[in-house]
FIMI-636455 format. One record per atom (N, C-alpha, C, O, CB): residue number from 1; atom name; x, y, z. Coordinates in steps of 0.1 Angstrom, whole numbers. Glycine has a CB too. Example, Ala and Ser with C-alpha at 12.3 -4.5 7.8 and 13.67 -1.06 7.14 Angstrom:
BEGIN
<atom><seq>1</seq><atom>N</atom><x>132</x><y>-57</y><z>78</z></atom>
<atom><seq>1</seq><atom>CA</atom><x>123</x><y>-45</y><z>78</z></atom>
<atom><seq>1</seq><atom>C</atom><x>132</x><y>-33</y><z>78</z></atom>
<atom><seq>1</seq><atom>O</atom><x>142</x><y>-33</y><z>85</z></atom>
<atom><seq>1</seq><atom>CB</atom><x>113</x><y>-45</y><z>90</z></atom>
<atom><seq>2</seq><atom>N</atom><x>128</x><y>-22</y><z>71</z></atom>
<atom><seq>2</seq><atom>CA</atom><x>137</x><y>-11</y><z>71</z></atom>
<atom><seq>2</seq><atom>C</atom><x>129</x><y>0</y><z>79</z></atom>
<atom><seq>2</seq><atom>O</atom><x>134</x><y>11</y><z>80</z></atom>
<atom><seq>2</seq><atom>CB</atom><x>141</x><y>-6</y><z>57</z></atom>
//
This chain:
BEGIN
<atom><seq>1</seq><atom>N</atom><x>84</x><y>-348</y><z>92</z></atom>
<atom><seq>1</seq><atom>CA</atom><x>81</x><y>-334</y><z>90</z></atom>
<atom><seq>1</seq><atom>C</atom><x>77</x><y>-328</y><z>104</z></atom>
<atom><seq>1</seq><atom>O</atom><x>68</x><y>-334</y><z>111</z></atom>
<atom><seq>1</seq><atom>CB</atom><x>71</x><y>-331</y><z>79</z></atom>
<atom><seq>2</seq><atom>N</atom><x>83</x><y>-317</y><z>108</z></atom>
<atom><seq>2</seq><atom>CA</atom><x>78</x><y>-309</y><z>119</z></atom>
<atom><seq>2</seq><atom>C</atom><x>74</x><y>-295</y><z>115</z></atom>
<atom><seq>2</seq><atom>O</atom><x>79</x><y>-290</y><z>105</z></atom>
<atom><seq>2</seq><atom>CB</atom><x>89</x><y>-308</y><z>130</z></atom>
<atom><seq>3</seq><atom>N</atom><x>64</x><y>-290</y><z>121</z></atom>
<atom><seq>3</seq><atom>CA</atom><x>58</x><y>-277</y><z>118</z></atom>
<atom><seq>3</seq><atom>C</atom><x>55</x><y>-270</y><z>131</z></atom>
<atom><seq>3</seq><atom>O</atom><x>49</x><y>-275</y><z>140</z></atom>
<atom><seq>3</seq><atom>CB</atom><x>45</x><y>-279</y><z>109</z></atom>
<atom><seq>4</seq><atom>N</atom><x>59</x><y>-257</y><z>132</z></atom>
<atom><seq>4</seq><atom>CA</atom><x>56</x><y>-249</y><z>144</z></atom>
<atom><seq>4</seq><atom>C</atom><x>54</x><y>-235</y><z>140</z></atom>
<atom><seq>4</seq><atom>O</atom><x>61</x><y>-229</y><z>132</z></atom>
<atom><seq>4</seq><atom>CB</atom><x>67</x><y>-251</y><z>154</z></atom>
<atom><seq>5</seq><atom>N</atom><x>44</x><y>-228</y><z>147</z></atom>
<atom><seq>5</seq><atom>CA</atom><x>42</x><y>-214</y><z>146</z></atom>
<atom><seq>5</seq><atom>C</atom><x>52</x><y>-207</y><z>156</z></atom>
<atom><seq>5</seq><atom>O</atom><x>54</x><y>-213</y><z>167</z></atom>
<atom><seq>5</seq><atom>CB</atom><x>28</x><y>-210</y><z>148</z></atom>
<atom><seq>6</seq><atom>N</atom><x>56</x><y>-195</y><z>154</z></atom>
<atom><seq>6</seq><atom>CA</atom><x>64</x><y>-188</y><z>163</z></atom>
<atom><seq>6</seq><atom>C</atom><x>56</x><y>-184</y><z>175</z></atom>
<atom><seq>6</seq><atom>O</atom><x>61</x><y>-183</y><z>186</z></atom>
<atom><seq>6</seq><atom>CB</atom><x>71</x><y>-176</y><z>156</z></atom>
<atom><seq>7</seq><atom>N</atom><x>43</x><y>-180</y><z>173</z></atom>
<atom><seq>7</seq><atom>CA</atom><x>34</x><y>-176</y><z>183</z></atom>
<atom><seq>7</seq><atom>C</atom><x>22</x><y>-185</y><z>184</z></atom>
<atom><seq>7</seq><atom>O</atom><x>18</x><y>-190</y><z>173</z></atom>
<atom><seq>7</seq><atom>CB</atom><x>29</x><y>-161</y><z>181</z></atom>
<atom><seq>8</seq><atom>N</atom><x>17</x><y>-188</y><z>196</z></atom>
<atom><seq>8</seq><atom>CA</atom><x>5</x><y>-196</y><z>197</z></atom>
<atom><seq>8</seq><atom>C</atom><x>-7</x><y>-188</y><z>193</z></atom>
<atom><seq>8</seq><atom>O</atom><x>-17</x><y>-194</y><z>188</z></atom>
<atom><seq>8</seq><atom>CB</atom><x>3</x><y>-201</y><z>211</z></atom>
<atom><seq>9</seq><atom>N</atom><x>-7</x><y>-175</y><z>194</z></atom>
<atom><seq>9</seq><atom>CA</atom><x>-18</x><y>-167</y><z>190</z></atom>
<atom><seq>9</seq><atom>C</atom><x>-13</x><y>-153</y><z>185</z></atom>
<atom><seq>9</seq><atom>O</atom><x>-2</x><y>-149</y><z>190</z></atom>
<atom><seq>9</seq><atom>CB</atom><x>-28</x><y>-165</y><z>202</z></atom>
<atom><seq>10</seq><atom>N</atom><x>-19</x><y>-147</y><z>175</z></atom>
<atom><seq>10</seq><atom>CA</atom><x>-15</x><y>-134</y><z>170</z></atom>
<atom><seq>10</seq><atom>C</atom><x>-27</x><y>-126</y><z>167</z></atom>
<atom><seq>10</seq><atom>O</atom><x>-38</x><y>-131</y><z>164</z></atom>
<atom><seq>10</seq><atom>CB</atom><x>-6</x><y>-136</y><z>157</z></atom>
<atom><seq>11</seq><atom>N</atom><x>-26</x><y>-113</y><z>168</z></atom>
<atom><seq>11</seq><atom>CA</atom><x>-37</x><y>-104</y><z>165</z></atom>
<atom><seq>11</seq><atom>C</atom><x>-37</x><y>-101</y><z>150</z></atom>
<atom><seq>11</seq><atom>O</atom><x>-27</x><y>-102</y><z>144</z></atom>
<atom><seq>11</seq><atom>CB</atom><x>-35</x><y>-90</y><z>173</z></atom>
<atom><seq>12</seq><atom>N</atom><x>-49</x><y>-98</y><z>145</z></atom>
<atom><seq>12</seq><atom>CA</atom><x>-50</x><y>-95</y><z>131</z></atom>
<atom><seq>12</seq><atom>C</atom><x>-41</x><y>-84</y><z>127</z></atom>
<atom><seq>12</seq><atom>O</atom><x>-39</x><y>-74</y><z>134</z></atom>
<atom><seq>12</seq><atom>CB</atom><x>-65</x><y>-91</y><z>127</z></atom>
<atom><seq>13</seq><atom>N</atom><x>-34</x><y>-86</y><z>115</z></atom>
<atom><seq>13</seq><atom>CA</atom><x>-25</x><y>-75</y><z>110</z></atom>
<atom><seq>13</seq><atom>C</atom><x>-11</x><y>-76</y><z>116</z></atom>
<atom><seq>13</seq><atom>O</atom><x>-2</x><y>-69</y><z>111</z></atom>
<atom><seq>13</seq><atom>CB</atom><x>-30</x><y>-62</y><z>113</z></atom>
<atom><seq>14</seq><atom>N</atom><x>-8</x><y>-85</y><z>125</z></atom>
<atom><seq>14</seq><atom>CA</atom><x>5</x><y>-87</y><z>130</z></atom>
<atom><seq>14</seq><atom>C</atom><x>13</x><y>-98</y><z>123</z></atom>
<atom><seq>14</seq><atom>O</atom><x>6</x><y>-107</y><z>118</z></atom>
<atom><seq>14</seq><atom>CB</atom><x>5</x><y>-89</y><z>146</z></atom>
<atom><seq>15</seq><atom>N</atom><x>26</x><y>-97</y><z>123</z></atom>
<atom><seq>15</seq><atom>CA</atom><x>34</x><y>-107</y><z>116</z></atom>
<atom><seq>15</seq><atom>C</atom><x>37</x><y>-118</y><z>126</z></atom>
<atom><seq>15</seq><atom>O</atom><x>38</x><y>-116</y><z>138</z></atom>
<atom><seq>15</seq><atom>CB</atom><x>47</x><y>-101</y><z>110</z></atom>
<atom><seq>16</seq><atom>N</atom><x>38</x><y>-130</y><z>120</z></atom>
<atom><seq>16</seq><atom>CA</atom><x>43</x><y>-141</y><z>128</z></atom>
<atom><seq>16</seq><atom>C</atom><x>52</x><y>-150</y><z>118</z></atom>
<atom><seq>16</seq><atom>O</atom><x>54</x><y>-146</y><z>107</z></atom>
<atom><seq>16</seq><atom>CB</atom><x>31</x><y>-150</y><z>134</z></atom>
<atom><seq>17</seq><atom>N</atom><x>56</x><y>-161</y><z>123</z></atom>
<atom><seq>17</seq><atom>CA</atom><x>65</x><y>-169</y><z>115</z></atom>
<atom><seq>17</seq><atom>C</atom><x>62</x><y>-184</y><z>117</z></atom>
<atom><seq>17</seq><atom>O</atom><x>56</x><y>-188</y><z>127</z></atom>
<atom><seq>17</seq><atom>CB</atom><x>80</x><y>-167</y><z>118</z></atom>
<atom><seq>18</seq><atom>N</atom><x>65</x><y>-192</y><z>107</z></atom>
<atom><seq>18</seq><atom>CA</atom><x>63</x><y>-206</y><z>109</z></atom>
<atom><seq>18</seq><atom>C</atom><x>77</x><y>-213</y><z>106</z></atom>
<atom><seq>18</seq><atom>O</atom><x>85</x><y>-208</y><z>98</z></atom>
<atom><seq>18</seq><atom>CB</atom><x>52</x><y>-212</y><z>99</z></atom>
<atom><seq>19</seq><atom>N</atom><x>79</x><y>-224</y><z>112</z></atom>
<atom><seq>19</seq><atom>CA</atom><x>91</x><y>-232</y><z>109</z></atom>
<atom><seq>19</seq><atom>C</atom><x>87</x><y>-246</y><z>105</z></atom>
<atom><seq>19</seq><atom>O</atom><x>80</x><y>-253</y><z>112</z></atom>
<atom><seq>19</seq><atom>CB</atom><x>101</x><y>-232</y><z>121</z></atom>
<atom><seq>20</seq><atom>N</atom><x>92</x><y>-250</y><z>93</z></atom>
<atom><seq>20</seq><atom>CA</atom><x>90</x><y>-263</y><z>88</z></atom>
<atom><seq>20</seq><atom>C</atom><x>103</x><y>-270</y><z>86</z></atom>
<atom><seq>20</seq><atom>O</atom><x>112</x><y>-265</y><z>80</z></atom>
<atom><seq>20</seq><atom>CB</atom><x>82</x><y>-263</y><z>74</z></atom>
<atom><seq>21</seq><atom>N</atom><x>104</x><y>-282</y><z>92</z></atom>
<atom><seq>21</seq><atom>CA</atom><x>117</x><y>-290</y><z>90</z></atom>
<atom><seq>21</seq><atom>C</atom><x>113</x><y>-303</y><z>84</z></atom>
<atom><seq>21</seq><atom>O</atom><x>103</x><y>-310</y><z>89</z></atom>
<atom><seq>21</seq><atom>CB</atom><x>124</x><y>-292</y><z>104</z></atom>
<atom><seq>22</seq><atom>N</atom><x>120</x><y>-307</y><z>74</z></atom>
<atom><seq>22</seq><atom>CA</atom><x>117</x><y>-320</y><z>67</z></atom>
<atom><seq>22</seq><atom>C</atom><x>130</x><y>-326</y><z>62</z></atom>
<atom><seq>22</seq><atom>O</atom><x>141</x><y>-320</y><z>62</z></atom>
<atom><seq>22</seq><atom>CB</atom><x>107</x><y>-318</y><z>56</z></atom>
<atom><seq>23</seq><atom>N</atom><x>128</x><y>-338</y><z>56</z></atom>
<atom><seq>23</seq><atom>CA</atom><x>140</x><y>-344</y><z>50</z></atom>
<atom><seq>23</seq><atom>C</atom><x>143</x><y>-337</y><z>37</z></atom>
<atom><seq>23</seq><atom>O</atom><x>135</x><y>-330</y><z>31</z></atom>
<atom><seq>23</seq><atom>CB</atom><x>136</x><y>-359</y><z>47</z></atom>
<atom><seq>24</seq><atom>N</atom><x>156</x><y>-338</y><z>32</z></atom>
<atom><seq>24</seq><atom>CA</atom><x>160</x><y>-332</y><z>20</z></atom>
<atom><seq>24</seq><atom>C</atom><x>151</x><y>-336</y><z>8</z></atom>
<atom><seq>24</seq><atom>O</atom><x>147</x><y>-348</y><z>8</z></atom>
<atom><seq>24</seq><atom>CB</atom><x>174</x><y>-335</y><z>17</z></atom>
<atom><seq>25</seq><atom>N</atom><x>148</x><y>-327</y><z>-1</z></atom>
<atom><seq>25</seq><atom>CA</atom><x>140</x><y>-329</y><z>-13</z></atom>
<atom><seq>25</seq><atom>C</atom><x>125</x><y>-332</y><z>-10</z></atom>
<atom><seq>25</seq><atom>O</atom><x>118</x><y>-337</y><z>-19</z></atom>
<atom><seq>25</seq><atom>CB</atom><x>146</x><y>-341</y><z>-21</z></atom>
<atom><seq>26</seq><atom>N</atom><x>121</x><y>-329</y><z>2</z></atom>
<atom><seq>26</seq><atom>CA</atom><x>106</x><y>-331</y><z>5</z></atom>
<atom><seq>26</seq><atom>C</atom><x>98</x><y>-320</y><z>-1</z></atom>
<atom><seq>26</seq><atom>O</atom><x>103</x><y>-309</y><z>-2</z></atom>
<atom><seq>26</seq><atom>CB</atom><x>104</x><y>-332</y><z>20</z></atom>
<atom><seq>27</seq><atom>N</atom><x>86</x><y>-323</y><z>-4</z></atom>
<atom><seq>27</seq><atom>CA</atom><x>77</x><y>-312</y><z>-9</z></atom>
<atom><seq>27</seq><atom>C</atom><x>67</x><y>-310</y><z>2</z></atom>
<atom><seq>27</seq><atom>O</atom><x>59</x><y>-319</y><z>6</z></atom>
<atom><seq>27</seq><atom>CB</atom><x>70</x><y>-317</y><z>-22</z></atom>
<atom><seq>28</seq><atom>N</atom><x>66</x><y>-298</y><z>7</z></atom>
<atom><seq>28</seq><atom>CA</atom><x>57</x><y>-294</y><z>18</z></atom>
<atom><seq>28</seq><atom>C</atom><x>48</x><y>-283</y><z>14</z></atom>
<atom><seq>28</seq><atom>O</atom><x>52</x><y>-274</y><z>8</z></atom>
<atom><seq>28</seq><atom>CB</atom><x>65</x><y>-290</y><z>31</z></atom>
<atom><seq>29</seq><atom>N</atom><x>35</x><y>-285</y><z>17</z></atom>
<atom><seq>29</seq><atom>CA</atom><x>25</x><y>-275</y><z>14</z></atom>
<atom><seq>29</seq><atom>C</atom><x>19</x><y>-270</y><z>27</z></atom>
<atom><seq>29</seq><atom>O</atom><x>17</x><y>-278</y><z>37</z></atom>
<atom><seq>29</seq><atom>CB</atom><x>14</x><y>-280</y><z>5</z></atom>
<atom><seq>30</seq><atom>N</atom><x>15</x><y>-257</y><z>28</z></atom>
<atom><seq>30</seq><atom>CA</atom><x>9</x><y>-252</y><z>40</z></atom>
<atom><seq>30</seq><atom>C</atom><x>-4</x><y>-244</y><z>36</z></atom>
<atom><seq>30</seq><atom>O</atom><x>-4</x><y>-236</y><z>26</z></atom>
<atom><seq>30</seq><atom>CB</atom><x>19</x><y>-242</y><z>47</z></atom>
<atom><seq>31</seq><atom>N</atom><x>-14</x><y>-246</y><z>44</z></atom>
<atom><seq>31</seq><atom>CA</atom><x>-26</x><y>-239</y><z>43</z></atom>
<atom><seq>31</seq><atom>C</atom><x>-30</x><y>-234</y><z>56</z></atom>
<atom><seq>31</seq><atom>O</atom><x>-31</x><y>-241</y><z>66</z></atom>
<atom><seq>31</seq><atom>CB</atom><x>-38</x><y>-248</y><z>37</z></atom>
<atom><seq>32</seq><atom>N</atom><x>-31</x><y>-221</y><z>57</z></atom>
<atom><seq>32</seq><atom>CA</atom><x>-35</x><y>-214</y><z>70</z></atom>
<atom><seq>32</seq><atom>C</atom><x>-48</x><y>-207</y><z>68</z></atom>
<atom><seq>32</seq><atom>O</atom><x>-50</x><y>-199</y><z>59</z></atom>
<atom><seq>32</seq><atom>CB</atom><x>-24</x><y>-205</y><z>75</z></atom>
<atom><seq>33</seq><atom>N</atom><x>-58</x><y>-210</y><z>77</z></atom>
<atom><seq>33</seq><atom>CA</atom><x>-71</x><y>-203</y><z>77</z></atom>
<atom><seq>33</seq><atom>C</atom><x>-73</x><y>-197</y><z>90</z></atom>
<atom><seq>33</seq><atom>O</atom><x>-72</x><y>-203</y><z>101</z></atom>
<atom><seq>33</seq><atom>CB</atom><x>-82</x><y>-214</y><z>73</z></atom>
<atom><seq>34</seq><atom>N</atom><x>-77</x><y>-184</y><z>90</z></atom>
<atom><seq>34</seq><atom>CA</atom><x>-80</x><y>-177</y><z>102</z></atom>
<atom><seq>34</seq><atom>C</atom><x>-92</x><y>-184</y><z>109</z></atom>
<atom><seq>34</seq><atom>O</atom><x>-102</x><y>-187</y><z>102</z></atom>
<atom><seq>34</seq><atom>CB</atom><x>-84</x><y>-162</y><z>98</z></atom>
<atom><seq>35</seq><atom>N</atom><x>-91</x><y>-185</y><z>122</z></atom>
<atom><seq>35</seq><atom>CA</atom><x>-101</x><y>-192</y><z>130</z></atom>
<atom><seq>35</seq><atom>C</atom><x>-115</x><y>-185</y><z>128</z></atom>
<atom><seq>35</seq><atom>O</atom><x>-125</x><y>-192</y><z>129</z></atom>
<atom><seq>35</seq><atom>CB</atom><x>-97</x><y>-193</y><z>144</z></atom>
<atom><seq>36</seq><atom>N</atom><x>-115</x><y>-172</y><z>127</z></atom>
<atom><seq>36</seq><atom>CA</atom><x>-128</x><y>-165</y><z>126</z></atom>
<atom><seq>36</seq><atom>C</atom><x>-136</x><y>-169</y><z>114</z></atom>
<atom><seq>36</seq><atom>O</atom><x>-148</x><y>-169</y><z>114</z></atom>
<atom><seq>36</seq><atom>CB</atom><x>-126</x><y>-150</y><z>126</z></atom>
<atom><seq>37</seq><atom>N</atom><x>-129</x><y>-173</y><z>103</z></atom>
<atom><seq>37</seq><atom>CA</atom><x>-136</x><y>-177</y><z>91</z></atom>
<atom><seq>37</seq><atom>C</atom><x>-143</x><y>-190</y><z>93</z></atom>
<atom><seq>37</seq><atom>O</atom><x>-155</x><y>-192</y><z>89</z></atom>
<atom><seq>37</seq><atom>CB</atom><x>-125</x><y>-179</y><z>79</z></atom>
<atom><seq>38</seq><atom>N</atom><x>-137</x><y>-200</y><z>100</z></atom>
<atom><seq>38</seq><atom>CA</atom><x>-143</x><y>-212</y><z>103</z></atom>
<atom><seq>38</seq><atom>C</atom><x>-155</x><y>-211</y><z>113</z></atom>
<atom><seq>38</seq><atom>O</atom><x>-164</x><y>-219</y><z>113</z></atom>
<atom><seq>38</seq><atom>CB</atom><x>-133</x><y>-223</y><z>108</z></atom>
<atom><seq>39</seq><atom>N</atom><x>-154</x><y>-201</y><z>121</z></atom>
<atom><seq>39</seq><atom>CA</atom><x>-165</x><y>-198</y><z>131</z></atom>
<atom><seq>39</seq><atom>C</atom><x>-178</x><y>-193</y><z>123</z></atom>
<atom><seq>39</seq><atom>O</atom><x>-189</x><y>-196</y><z>127</z></atom>
<atom><seq>39</seq><atom>CB</atom><x>-161</x><y>-189</y><z>141</z></atom>
<atom><seq>40</seq><atom>N</atom><x>-175</x><y>-186</y><z>112</z></atom>
<atom><seq>40</seq><atom>CA</atom><x>-186</x><y>-181</y><z>104</z></atom>
<atom><seq>40</seq><atom>C</atom><x>-193</x><y>-191</y><z>96</z></atom>
<atom><seq>40</seq><atom>O</atom><x>-206</x><y>-192</y><z>95</z></atom>
<atom><seq>40</seq><atom>CB</atom><x>-181</x><y>-169</y><z>95</z></atom>
<atom><seq>41</seq><atom>N</atom><x>-185</x><y>-200</y><z>90</z></atom>
<atom><seq>41</seq><atom>CA</atom><x>-191</x><y>-211</y><z>82</z></atom>
<atom><seq>41</seq><atom>C</atom><x>-182</x><y>-223</y><z>82</z></atom>
<atom><seq>41</seq><atom>O</atom><x>-172</x><y>-224</y><z>76</z></atom>
<atom><seq>41</seq><atom>CB</atom><x>-193</x><y>-206</y><z>67</z></atom>
<atom><seq>42</seq><atom>N</atom><x>-186</x><y>-233</y><z>90</z></atom>
<atom><seq>42</seq><atom>CA</atom><x>-178</x><y>-245</y><z>92</z></atom>
<atom><seq>42</seq><atom>C</atom><x>-177</x><y>-253</y><z>79</z></atom>
<atom><seq>42</seq><atom>O</atom><x>-168</x><y>-262</y><z>78</z></atom>
<atom><seq>42</seq><atom>CB</atom><x>-184</x><y>-254</y><z>102</z></atom>
<atom><seq>43</seq><atom>N</atom><x>-185</x><y>-250</y><z>69</z></atom>
<atom><seq>43</seq><atom>CA</atom><x>-183</x><y>-258</y><z>56</z></atom>
<atom><seq>43</seq><atom>C</atom><x>-172</x><y>-253</y><z>47</z></atom>
<atom><seq>43</seq><atom>O</atom><x>-168</x><y>-259</y><z>38</z></atom>
<atom><seq>43</seq><atom>CB</atom><x>-196</x><y>-256</y><z>48</z></atom>
<atom><seq>44</seq><atom>N</atom><x>-166</x><y>-241</y><z>51</z></atom>
<atom><seq>44</seq><atom>CA</atom><x>-155</x><y>-235</y><z>43</z></atom>
<atom><seq>44</seq><atom>C</atom><x>-143</x><y>-244</y><z>44</z></atom>
<atom><seq>44</seq><atom>O</atom><x>-136</x><y>-247</y><z>34</z></atom>
<atom><seq>44</seq><atom>CB</atom><x>-152</x><y>-221</y><z>47</z></atom>
<atom><seq>45</seq><atom>N</atom><x>-139</x><y>-249</y><z>55</z></atom>
<atom><seq>45</seq><atom>CA</atom><x>-127</x><y>-257</y><z>57</z></atom>
<atom><seq>45</seq><atom>C</atom><x>-131</x><y>-271</y><z>56</z></atom>
<atom><seq>45</seq><atom>O</atom><x>-122</x><y>-280</y><z>57</z></atom>
<atom><seq>45</seq><atom>CB</atom><x>-121</x><y>-254</y><z>71</z></atom>
//
């Protein structure tokens, strides 16, 4: 499985894209958390 963001960094409210490549019939899950959330409370992530 490979995973990549279109942008290394994005401003709040802007659109970006991710690309996931895997073997056929693979099940892939994605969780994205804004870095500012983890800075407020490291126990969230």
